[in-house]
C-alpha positions in Angstrom: -14.0 -50.7 -36.0 -10.7 -49.0 -35.1 -9.7 -45.5 -36.0 -6.2 -44.2 -35.9 -5.6 -40.5 -35.7 -2.2 -39.0 -35.9 -1.8 -35.4 -34.7 1.3 -33.3 -35.1 1.9 -30.3 -32.9 5.1 -28.4 -33.1 7.0 -27.5 -29.9 6.1 -23.8 -29.9 2.4 -24.5 -30.3 2.5 -27.1 -27.6 4.3 -24.6 -25.3 1.6 -22.0 -26.0 -1.2 -24.4 -25.2 0.5 -25.3 -21.9 1.2 -21.7 -21.1 -2.5 -20.7 -21.7 -3.6 -23.7 -19.5 -1.3 -22.6 -16.7 -2.5 -19.0 -16.9 -6.1 -20.1 -16.8 -5.5 -22.3 -13.7 -3.6 -19.5 -12.0 -6.5 -17.1 -12.7 -9.0 -19.6 -11.3 -6.9 -20.1 -8.1 -6.4 -16.3 -7.7 -10.2 -15.7 -8.0 -11.0 -18.3 -5.3 -12.5 -17.3 -2.0 -9.6 -18.9 -0.1 -7.0 -16.9 -2.0 -9.0 -13.7 -1.3 -9.1 -14.5 2.4 -5.4 -15.4 2.5 -4.5 -12.1 0.8 -6.8 -10.2 3.2 -5.2 -11.9 6.2 -1.7 -11.2 4.9 -2.5 -7.5 4.4 -4.0 -7.2 7.9 -1.0 -8.9 9.4 1.5 -6.7 7.5 -0.4 -3.5 8.0 0.6 -3.0 11.6 4.2 -3.9 10.9 4.3 -1.5 8.0 2.9 1.4 10.1 5.3 0.6 12.9 8.2 0.7 10.5 7.1 4.1 9.3 6.8 5.4 12.8 10.2 3.9 13.7 11.8 5.5 10.7 10.4 8.9 11.7 11.6 8.5 15.2 15.0 7.4 14.0 15.1 10.6 11.9 14.0 12.6 15.0 16.0 15.7 14.1 13.8 16.2 11.0 10.7 15.4 13.1 11.8 17.8 15.9 12.3 20.5 13.2 8.8 19.9 11.8 7.2 20.0 15.2 9.2 23.2 16.1 8.1 24.9 12.9 4.4 23.9 13.5 4.5 25.2 17.1 6.2 28.4 15.9 3.5 28.9 13.3 0.7 28.3 15.9 2.3 30.7 18.4 2.7 33.4 15.7 -1.0 33.1 14.8 -2.1 33.3 18.4 0.1 36.3 19.1 -1.2 38.0 16.0 -4.8 37.3 17.1 -4.1 38.6 20.6 -2.5 41.8 19.2 -5.6 42.4 17.0 -7.9 41.9 20.0 -5.8 44.3 22.0 -5.8 46.9 19.3 -9.6 46.7 19.2 -9.7 47.1 23.0 -11.3 43.8 23.6 -8.6 42.5 26.0 
């Protein structure tokens, strides 16, 4: 016995089927252990470079950095001076 079946699928429907299949296969690959390890390794490798670039950018913009450091030191000195004045006023120095 021989059975002939004819199936007609239009181009849009065929494209949707192929698109869904590709998405499913990409999801499977993305969820694999090897992909997770590869992504983890890439993040680890790039992390140091990213941090170094941030530090280099701050150093390159050293005038802003110097100003920030200067303001912080000024704030700390003012606080220490105020504390010393309070102690002196109480007669503890």
